[in-house]
Steps between C-alpha positions, in 0.01 A plus 500: 500500500781742593675455163169605341469797736850620424419480128185702559693775684767511227232535234321770707824700531572453129155634405551795728819589309334448159213732588744788549644466148377765252452251215270289722304807627437608141368154400145502641429130441827383658464746786149375581618139482790559737287705743243217509773242575653732758166542684444120496840433654475777761289299760748210478806723541343688792400181675849352446646815665272444801623137510868599488446769766344231722800268433740779594303570819525131588874504438546814711298354790705176494823694505391699804389181684839342424679774688614429853406708802164622366277670756154354548308783330715496183472123483119514522484766227724284271289191565184695415664635184606144404147363553342776291757461221440125477122554480545758227740279307238224488215736401706678228627170359142373455395830340798482261405146393154626405638808319734276297214278375447522122254785438183452300562711187127586486481639861514871402251467210146623470234231508184399319243344733223283362208407728234250391195370680516121546258267671200679649343697216388851602647462849842426349462804273421723798807372685712564191387863540604489868848376406533762227417766760751346745787514255421850375482629860833329575653658190368839609657459846841444333447791255481266200270582210233260367325487166222267387574322173188286457198431720196274457262633761183329628163668565553479877833684485738204503742388234509185298855611423706819532854575386692801618853638513685609813797726439750568773852409620510146633136423417581145384722424800208579734216338303654198328379259769135600448460265200268211574145412612349728766207342684221695672258366764204721582120524503387663168239776515264280296524211753176488709604204715825659627716227355867565435599462135848430371614667176833534331682765298825456305772764499791518259783750553720547194814712481468752218706371207724739314513495119860376500415197712257338264463554129158423353462436130215717369403214266417294814235753608130516417356837595126565516305813589164514673279737697578561864216382722420519869289304746182366346630547150451876491739670262746742654557661164379446146844464336688176455790605724536175701779268392535122510847362427550126442847352504447218245786263598390481866130593474549773761225763478515850649220757492524869583208743496584750770613779272284676234800499272548184293877564484532531882298181549718318252819621676369379837381168360842429347666593831290244684552239229879544518493469878282185489724329245818592691344375825405170338852460357648570845269247666602231251866584568455488877308170475780343304755608762286385790397165349769310687462696821285434801161673457437795732193633666386831349637507147278788390325284243169648398312176554609488864268618780720750679271696730162491673298808602246395764245775562306354800822463696674808362791277412754488217719188468789457258532125457854501359658627820232417756441871580160592652406860574171616656499831312282433196369855469845657510638259243208553260562874540847454359702444816679187376860581591499255793406213266740613225793538742436155647492345153825673394673382819379143441614480142834661581555234766411229245740651245777517763444141593524390134814712455665325797398154376662548162 
C-alpha cells in the first residue's frame, strides 16, 4: 500500500509543477485534465500526511519513554500521546485503504432515472409518483437540477412510467444503488376493508453517457414522430413533436414528449438511448468478470427487491444491508442521506474485502 501511496504523492507533486508551466496554463483542455486529476489525488495526499504525522508522533512518544529518569507527569503525557498516535494510525490506515480503492469512473456523472409502476396497477403508479417526488426533493436538497424527459401519467396523478435527468456533481455516486425493485405496503384510498396491499415499482439509475463513449450508427435507428398526450389521452399540443427512437439491433425503444420542440425531444431521446445501451454493455462486462466469483447480496440488479416502504408501521427497510429506519415520512420527503451513506459504506467494505482477497 505504501509503495502506491508514495507513487500518488510523487504524481501529485509532479502535477503541481506542471500546472505552473505557461504552456500548460495556455492549453485549456490539458489544464482542466490536470486540475481534475490534482483534485482527485488531494484527499489521498492529505490523508497520507495525517498518517505520517501520526507515525512521527508515535516515534516521538517512544523516544521520550525510552529516556531514563523521566518524571511521572512527563511519562504520563508521553503514554497518552503514544496511545492517541496508535489509534490515529489505525484509523488513517483504514481510511487510506478506502481512498485507494479503484474509483467508479461514472461517479461524477449526471444521471437518468427511470421509474416504472410494476405489480399493483394504479397503486403502483401512485407510488411511482411518490418515488419521483422523493428523488426530486433529494436533488433539490443537494442543489442539483432535475428535468423530466418523458412521463406517462395516469388519471389519478400517478405514473405508469417517468424518466428524468438529474444534473449535479456526484449525482451517480449518490444514487447508483437505487436501481432495483421498490416495494410499498399500504392501505389504498380505494380499499374499503382496510386491507394492506403490496405493490412494486422498478427504478433504473443510468449514468449519462457522453458521445465519445458510445457511437451509434444512424442507420441502426428508426425515428417516429407522434403527438404528445397526457393522462386520459388528452393532447398536450396539436403538433407531432413527440419522438420515438428505436435502436433496431437491440430493440431498445425510447420516447420523449416533454418538450414542444421536436429537435429537443430527439436530442433527449438519443441521450437516454445512449445511456441505456452503455449501461447494458457495462452490465454484460461486469457479469462476465463476476461469473467465476461468489455471488453477493445487493448487486443493484433491477429485478432484485431492494427496499420496502411500510406505511402502517412508518418503516423503510433496505434488504441488501438489513437497514430499518422508522422515518418513512422524512425519507419520502427526500431525506435519504442516511440510507445512501449506509449503502456506500457497505459497498466500500465489500470492495475492500475483495481487494484484500485478490
